[in-house]
N, C-alpha and C positions, 0 to 999 in steps of 0.2 A: 255479649251477646250474640252476632253472626255467625261470630268462631263457631263459640258453645254450641249452637244449633247443629250448626252441623258439623260438629263432630263423631254429634248422634243420627249424623241419618239425612238430616234436614237440607230441604232445597234453598238456602239463604243468600240473602243481597242487601247492600245498602246505596240509601239517597241519602246524597248532602242537600239538604235545605237550609244549613244555614249559611246564609251570602252577608252577615254581621261579623261574623269575627275574620281577621284578614290568616291567610293561612291554612282556613279551614278546611276545604277541601284537600290539598295539598296534604292533611294531614291523614285526613281519612284515606284517601288516595295510596296513601303509599300504606296503611296498616293492611289496607284492603287487598294491596297489594300480595305482601308479606304473607295472613293467608289463605291468597288465591279463592278472594271474594268477589265475584263479580260485584260493579259501584257503579253508581250517575253521578254527574254534577256539572256545575256548567262553567268554566272560567269567565265568560260573557252575560249570560243572564242575573239579574241585579234582585228578580222576583223569585220569592220562594214560594211561593202558592205554585208557582207557574213548572219551576222545576220540579218540587216534589210530586205533582201532575200526574207530568209527562214523563216520571218514572217509576210512578206504580203501575200507571196504564203498559207502558211499556217489559217491565218487570211482570204483570200479571196473562201481557201474550205469551213471554216464554216458558210458562208454568214456572214460577217462580211460589215457593209455600209460605216463606218469612222473607216479608219485603221490610226491613226496616228503615225508614224516614230519620234522620237527623235531624234536629232543628237546631235553632242559637238557642244557649245560655243565657239562663236571662236574667236580671234585678228584682228584687218586688216590686221598682218604682218606676222600675223602665215602662209605663201600658202599652209604648206601642210596639212592645216587642211582646207580648203578651195579645194582645189587639192579632199580630204576624202568626200567631203563635191558635187563634181561635178558626184564624182564615184555613193554615195549612188543615188542622185537621177537620171543617169542615170540605174544602175542597177532596180528600181522599180519605174519609168518610173511616178513618183506619179502626181496624177491631177490640184494639187496643193500646192504652197512650199510658203510658211508662214516665213517670218523673226521676228523674236522675240525679241526685241527690250529694256535693260536697260532705263528706262529715267535719271534716277539716274545720267545720265554720260550726262545730258543736251546735250547740243550744239557738242558733243567729236562723238555722231552717226551717222553726216552727214557720216565723211571716214567711219566709220565701213558699214552703208547702200549703199555707194555706191561702199565698194567692194564686199555685199556680192551678193549687183544687178549684178555686172559687170561679178560674177561669174554663177550664174542659174538665171533664168526669176522669179521675184520674183511677186507672184501674190496678196499676200497681203500681211498686215501688224500685228504684236499683241503688245502693248510697256506694258512692264511692271513699279511696280514700281509707277504708275502715282497716288499714293492716295496722293500729293504734287503737285497739278493743276500748279504754278507758275511752279515747274522747269519740268514741261511736255510738258510743251509750247516751249519751247529748243526742246523737242525729239519732236515734232510734227509738227515743221518747216524742220526739219533735216533729218524727216523719206520724204520728197519731193523728194528727190534726186530719189527715189526708181520709183512713177512715179504709184504707189501701194496701193489700198483701206488700210487705221488702219482699220481691222472688228472688233476684239478686242483691252481693257487695263485691267492692275491686276491693281488692287488698294490694296489689303491686299496679307497679307503669308499662306490664308486658300483658300480654291478649293471656298469655295463662294465670295472669292473675283475677281469676274472673270466676265467682265457684255460689252456687245455691243456694240460698239463703235459709237455714235451718238453725233456727231458735235452742234449740236443746242443744244440738255439736257444739254452737256461737256458745254458748255458758261453759259445756263443759270444755274447751279451750281453751276460755276467762280463769279458769279452776283449775286447766294445767293436769284436765284428766286427761286429752284427746281425743280424738273424731275419729270412732271405728266405722261410724256408716261412711263417713268421707274415703275414708282409707280404703274400705271397700270397694267403693263406686270406682277410684281411679284402681287401684288393684284389678277389679278386675272389664278396664276399658286399654290393658296394658297384657291382659289374655293370661292372667296366671290359671285357670283352669284346662290351659292346654298343657299343663306341666303335670302331668297324671298322676307322676312318681311322688312328685311333691304333694299333692292334692288328695292323696291315697296316704301318707307318711302324716300329715292334718288328722287324716280321720280315725288315723289309732290314734291320736296323742305327740306324735311324735315332731320332734323340730330342733336340729341340727347345725352346729355351725356352720355349715357348706352350706346351710339352706337359707341362713341369714344375712351369707355370704352372697349368692346370688340375690337375696332381695334388697339388700342392697346396692346389688346394679340396675335392679328394678327400677328404685328409687331415685336415681342420676335422672331416671329414662322419662318417668311420671309427671315432671310439672317442677314451678319453684320450690326450691330447697325445703326452706322455711314454711312456704305451706305442708308438704309434706310433710316433716315433722312433731310440727309443732300437732298433727293426728296421733303422732303416735304414743301409747300412755307410756311414760316411765323415760322419753327421748324427749322430747319438744324442751319443753324449759329447760335440759338440761345440755341440750346442744345449740337452744337460739339465743342463749341468753347470756353466753361467751365470749363473742365477740362479733362483727359483723357477718352473711351470710356464705360471701365466698370463705373466713376462714373456718366454718361449721363446714362447708365442702371438703375442705381439708383434712378437716378432724376426719370424716368418715372415710375419708381415701387414706386416713392413717391408720384407723383402725383394722381396714380390706388390705393394708401389707402390713401388718401383725399376722393375719388370717394367713399371707403368702405364704407364710414359715412353719404353720402346725401342717403334720402327718398330717396322712388320709387319715390313719385313725383319728386324732382328733377332732378334724373339720368332720368325721359322718359317726362318731359315738355320740348314740343318743343322748347320755346325761356327760357331756363336755364337762362343765363348772365342774364337779366329783369329783371328775378323774384330775382333773389338773389340783384338784384337791387333795387328792388321796396321793403324786407324785409331785410334788409342787418343784422338781429339777425339771419339768416339763416346761415351765413358765419361765427357770432361767434359760431354758434353751432357745425358744421362739424370740424372748427377748432378741438373746447376743443374735437371731437369726436374724432378722426384724431391724436389725441396729434401732431398735427403742428401748426403754428403764421396763423393770417387769412390774413397778405399778401401772405400768403402760395395758400392759396384759392382761391384769389384775382389772383394772377397771373395764376392758375389753367384756373380759368374762360375764365381768360383774352387769355391763349392757347387756350382754345376750342372755344371761339368768333372768334379768326381768321382759323383755320380749320374747325367749320363747314359752316362762307363766303366761302371761298374754293368747301369746297365737294357739298355744296348744289349747289355752280353757275354749276359742274361738273354736278353732279349730275339729273341737270334741264333739259339738253340737250338733245331735240327731237331724238330716235334713237343712244342716244348714249351706252346705254345697247344690241343693236340688232347683237351683235356679234356672230360669231362662239359656237354653245352650250349655248348663256346668256351670253357671257362673255363681257365685258367692250371692246367697240373699238372705239378707239378715229380715227378714220378716218371718222368716220360718225358728227361727231363735222360743224357746218355747219362756213362761213366766220366771221355771225354775233354775234351769238355765243358768237367766243371766242374771238371778242370783248371787250365782257360784260367782260368774262374773265380776258383777260386782262391788264381791269381796277381796276378790282377786285386786283388782283397781284400785280400790282402798287403800289395802295394804301398801300401794305405790305412791300415794296421794302425800301430801306435805301433812300431818296433824291441824296444821291451821284451819290449813282448806278445810278438811272436810268439818269442825269445827265451826265453821260457818254456816256450813248447810248444811249445820243441824242434825249434826251426827250421821252416824251407821243408816240411821231410821233415815234418813232423809236422803243422802243417795238415794239405798235401796227404793225411795219412793217414785226418787226421779227416773228411775232405771226403767220401772215397772207403768210407768209413763209412755218413756220408748215401745216397751216391748209392746202395749196397744196399741198405741200408734204404727207398729210394724217398721219401727223405728229404732238408729241404738243410737 
C-alpha cells in the first residue's frame, strides 16, 4: 500500500509494530528498501505500542503524508493480540484502521473479520492472495460483517501485485471480459499520452501491427504480466490458461518475433488482417523469416484483429483523451459509445458466459451502470 501511494506522488513511510512474528521487521525492512520507502522498527524493543508511537512521532515531524503502522497478524482466538491492537490504536489515534484479510482461508474469514471489527472501528479492508477469483468469493462475502469497503486486493507475492478493488472490474475479469478501466490506469502511468502520433491515430480509429508491437513492449514494463493480460479483452483467458506466467511471456515475445519479420507496409497498414487475407503469400514469407509455422502467423493476425477492434472503439470515443495532462479519461465515455463498445466486447465473450450474465441485455445493463459511475 505504501508503494502504491508513493507511485501516486504521496510521501509515504512504514512502521513495523509486529513484535510477535519472528522475522517480521526483517521482511518489512527488505520490502521497504526494495521500494525505497522510509521505515522504522526495532530489533531490541518488544513493546509494539512504544514502537508505533515513536515511529509516528518521528515521521510526523519529518512531514510524511501517509504513515502506515503494520501490526501483528492475529487469529480470532488470540485475545492478547487483539488487546495489543487496541492499545496501538489508542496510542497513535489512526485516521484509518485497515483490516488485512487472507483470502486463502475462504469462509473462515468471517469469524476473523467479526472479531477484528468488534475490537476496533474498521474503516477499510484489504484482501490478499486474491489471485484466484473463486476462492476470493468466500472472502468477499465474509468481509461484509465489517460493514467496511474493500479498498485494495493483493493478487500475488510481489509489491506490484496490488491493485485498487473495483467490484465491476473484478466481475468483468471473472467473466473473462477484461478490465479496460484498470488497463487505462496503467497505460496512463507509463505515459502513452506522450506518444502524440499513436494518440492521433487512435482518435481516427486507426491501429496498426506496429502500434500493437509497441504496446506489447509497454506491456512488458507495466507490471505483472498475468495482471496486465487479464485486463485486455480477447487476450487474458487465451494467454493465461495455456501455462504459467513465464510461458505466457514467452508466447508474447514469440509474437513479437513474428512481427520482426514483417515489412514496413505490413506493420503500418491500417487494415493488416485484410492485407494478409488478400495476399496469403505474405503469411508464408513471414513464417519462413521468423522460423515459425504459418498457423502461428494466422493466430497473431487473429489476436491483432481482436485487439485492434476494441482499441479502435475506445480510441474513437469523442473526448476520451481529454483527461488531465492529456491522459485517457474513461469518465468521458458517453452511454451511446459505451453501448457500441459493449457489443464489440460481447462478440469476444464465450456465449456461455454471456448467457450467465442475462444475455446482451445483462451486459448492457452492467456497462450502463459503469458509465453512470464514471467507470468502465
